[in-house]
N, C-alpha and C positions, 0 to 999 in steps of 0.2 A: 569550441567552444562549451564544450560537456566537461574536459581537461580539467578548461577554466574555474568554472562552477565549480569543481569536485576538489582543486586544490584550494577555492575560497573557502569552501566549507573548511575545508583542513585548518586553515588558516585560523579563522574563525573559531574556530573546534579549542586548539590550542591556547588561544586567548583568553576563552573560557576559563579554561581547566589552569590555565597559569596564572591571570592577572594579569597577563603582557598587555600594551598597545594591539592594537592590530600590526602596525610595521614593524614591531619587534617579532614578532610569529614569525610572521611574512618571512624577515631575512631569517630567523632561524631553518625553517623549513628550508628555504632554497639560499646557501650563502654559495662564493665562490671563492677558494682561497687566492689572498692575493689583493683581492679585487673588492671595494665595496659591496657587502653581500644585496645583491636584488635579487627579487625570486620572479617578479615576470617584468613584463614591461607597463609603467604606468600610465596611463595618458589621460590629464584634466585639465576641461577647457574652461579657464578665470576670465570673469570680465571685469577689468577696473575700466571709472567711469571717472567721471568728472560733471559738477554741478554747479547751476549757473546762480542760484542765492547769494548772499552775499558769506564770506567767511567767518566774520567779525562783527560783532557791535549788536548785533540783536537782543530786541526788548523780550525776553525770556515769561514776559507779562501777560503778551497780545498772544490769545491763540490763533490767531485768523490768519497771522505772520508761521508758527506752529504749524497749521493744518495745507497753507501752504509747500512748506517744506517738505512734509512729510510727504505730499501728490507728487512731488516731483521726484522723488525717492521712489517710491513703488512703480510709477513711470520709465525710471532704470532698469529696477529690476525685473519689469515685464521686456526692457529691451533688452536687458540679458539672456533672459530667456530663452526670446526667438532667436538668436543668436547660439542657441544652446548650451550654456552655459551651467558648468555644476556649482559654482562658485562666484558671489560678487562683491567686487568690495568700493566702498564709499568710503568721499572725504571724509576729512575731522568735519565734527559738527555739520554734517549734512543734516542732521534731525534740529540740532537745536546749538547755537555758537553764541553766546553772552560775548557783550565787551566788556571792557572794565567796572565802567558805571554801575554794573547790572547785578553786580557781586560782590565788590566793597563792599566792607562791612559796615561803615558810616561816611558823610559827607567829607566831614575830615580829614580820613584816607583818601577817598579819591579827589584828586586835585582838579577834576576837570569843572567846567564851569556847572552844571547839573546834578543835579544831586540826586544820591545814589540808592537804588531802587532796596529793597524788604526782600529778603531772597526767600521768606516765608510767605511775599507775595506773587510770586511767580506761580503761573500756571500751571503745576505740577501734575494737575488732574490731565490737561490738555496734552503736553508731553509723555504719557503717559499710556492714551489713548493714542496718540502715533505709534509708541514702538510696539504695543497690544496690533495694532493694523497691519505693522510693517512685519512684524513673527507671521503673523497668520498669513499671510501673502510669500509668507516662504514657505509653509509648510503648502500650501494652497499648489503653488509652483515647482515644490520640489525642489528648489535651490534654497546655499548656505547662500547666509548674508552675514556682511562684514558690515555696522553702518557706525559712526561716528555722533556722539549727544554728549549731552554733561549726565551726571549719574549723581543724583542727592544722596547727600550724608545727614547724619542725624543733628540736630543746631549744638553747639556753635561751627560747628567744623564747616568748613566750605566745599562745594560738592568737586567731584573726580571728574578730567577730561576725558571721555572715555571712549572705547569701540566695545558695542554690543555684536555679541554674535548669535546670528539663529539658524537652528539646523533647518532642513529638510521637512522636520518634520513642525514646523514655528515653533520648537522650544527653544529658550533663553539657556545655551547652554553651557555658556562662560562669558567673560568682561576683563576687558584689560583697560587698565590707568593710566594714564601719561608719567612716566617718572621723573623723567629729567625736563624740568620745564621752564620757558625762557623768565624773565626778569621780569615781567606785566607780570606772567602768569601766575611766578607763585608770590609776587609783592599783594596783586589784587583778585587771582580770580580762583585758582585750584588749590589744592589739597594735593600731592605726590604722591603717584600709587608707587609700590613693593617692591612686586614681582614680573617677572616674566609670562607669561600667556600661552600655551599653543595646543592645538587642537589637530583635527584627522578628519581626513575626509576621501573615500575611495583609496587609503594607506598614502595618502600624501599627505604629510605633516606640515603644516603653516603655524607662523611665529606674528607676533604682533607687535608692530610700533606705533608712534602716535606724537601731533606735531613737528619739534625741535629735533627729536631724538635720530636726524640723520648724521646730526654732529657729531654723533659719538661712538665709534667705529668699534669700541667693546659691548656695545649693547646687540653685533650683529657677529661679533666672535660667539659670545655667550650662545646664540642663537643657534650658532656651528656646533658648538659642543652639546647643546638641545637636539642636537641631527635633523634640526627644520629641515625642510626641502623649496621652503618658499617662504622669505618674509613681509608679511601685507603693510606697508607704511602708509598711513594718512594723515597727510596734510594741509591746513589753509594755506600753505605756500609764502611768498614773503620772508621775512629772517634777515639774518644779517647775511649780505650778498646775494638776494631775489632766490628765487627760483630755480633760475636757471642757474645756480648751485646746487640747490636739492639736487637735482634732475642727475646733475657729472655726480654725487654721491654715492645718488643710489646704483647709480652703473658700475660706477669703482668695487661699493662693499659687494656686489652681484659676483662679480669678475676675482675679487678678492676672496670670498669665501664660497665659490662655487654652487653660490644657491642662486633660486629666481627671487625677484626683490618686485612689489607691486607697486608703483607711486601712483596714490588717487588724489585729487587735488580739484578744489574747488574752479570754471573751465574759466573765470575771466585772469587766471593767468598763465592760459595756456600760449598765449603768443610768446611770451619769457621762459615756459618748458612745462610742455601740456603733460597729463595724467599718461599712465605708459606701463609698461610691464618690461624688466631687462630680464634676458638668458645667464645662465652659468657663467656663459663668455665676454658678461658685462653689454653685449649690446644688444639694443632695443629690438623687442620682440613684434610689439606693436606700441602706437602715439597715439592721445585722443586726436580731438580736432583740433587745429589749431587757431578758429577762426571765435575761439570763446563761446560757442554753443555747447548746450549738455551733450553727452557724447558716454558712447558706450564700445568699449574694443576688446576685443578676447583674443585671448591668447592660449596657445598648446603649452600647457606643465607636461612633457615628453621623455622621460629620462630614455627614452631606445633611440632619438631622433639624434644625428649625424647634423655638426660637429660636438652635440652636447654630449655624447656617450662616455665620449674619453677621457670627459673633464669630470662627470659625475664616476666613474665606476674608476678612475688611476687619480685625479687629481687628491679627490678628498679625503679617501684614505690613507694617500702617503702624507698628507697634513699633518692627519691624527696621528700617523705614527711618526712625525717631527715634531708635535707637539709633546707627545708620549714621553721623549726623550731618546729617543732611537739612536739620534750621532752620538751620545754616551761613550757609545761600545767603541766607536772611532775616533775619538779625541785623541789624542796625543795631550799627557800631563806628565812637567817635568822634566821637559828638554830644555840640560840648560842653554842651547845656544836660542831657545826662544824667551829667556829671561829678560838679557839685553834686545829689547825694541830697535836701537841702531844699529846691530851688527847685520854686515850682512859679509 
């Protein structure tokens, strides 16, 4: 244990001196030729959750509704803490998830029968109060918390659909805004975001995705290039093909990029596709309750656990070398026999 503490001090000292991330400094100090640089075995407990409240259609001018959502979020955080989690991952819109009528700019724009709400009439103060209380609890529990909510932009811009990240000290450290929106979201609801977002906990790097973005493999490949270890994907479920398709896509992306992928969903979708964490081999490590109740499932992100260790230390660096042009040195160019594709 003393050796590990001393090593971690060296990693932090190098990161402070060079400006590198903790992971970059760690990999520099303990790299292994021909394999993915791994300094020491990393193990982190991740809690993925499913909430019972409606995933869509909320009136954001209703402070009572926002308070109810906030209480459930914090109960799930406490459940994650009791299970020893270091990070808890919550669904899209866990704190606030308005429907199209709430965000449409005018009555004419929203084609429903009810009038549109004025965004300035939203109870933004009540929403901020719930965010502050959630951040404070993250600090009290020492629990990194990733939670979905809308994020206000200046008028006349529509809000973002976002994931807030609160550190174990109760601070907002970053925010991810959904970039690739559904047709309804783009037409009535949100302004799209622009950037991928990563953060690190105990040397494990996380990336964030949201909404319908499981349908876009290029986003997972992007996080692979950014050396993310685990993608936290929050969704309201449903959409094209249903929630079962989202779950299938998540496990496929995990196997294709040799990463952990966590899927947080509302509990109402559990019979079709429950929340869960897929390992780098594409197999589910844990799943939420299938009975539609709120639940919290904890999975170890362990880069030394068999059979994942080989996938992490061999598959990742090999794929990176291939993408960097490894095969060009072996490719045959200008062979006359290969010019006629019908020759044999």
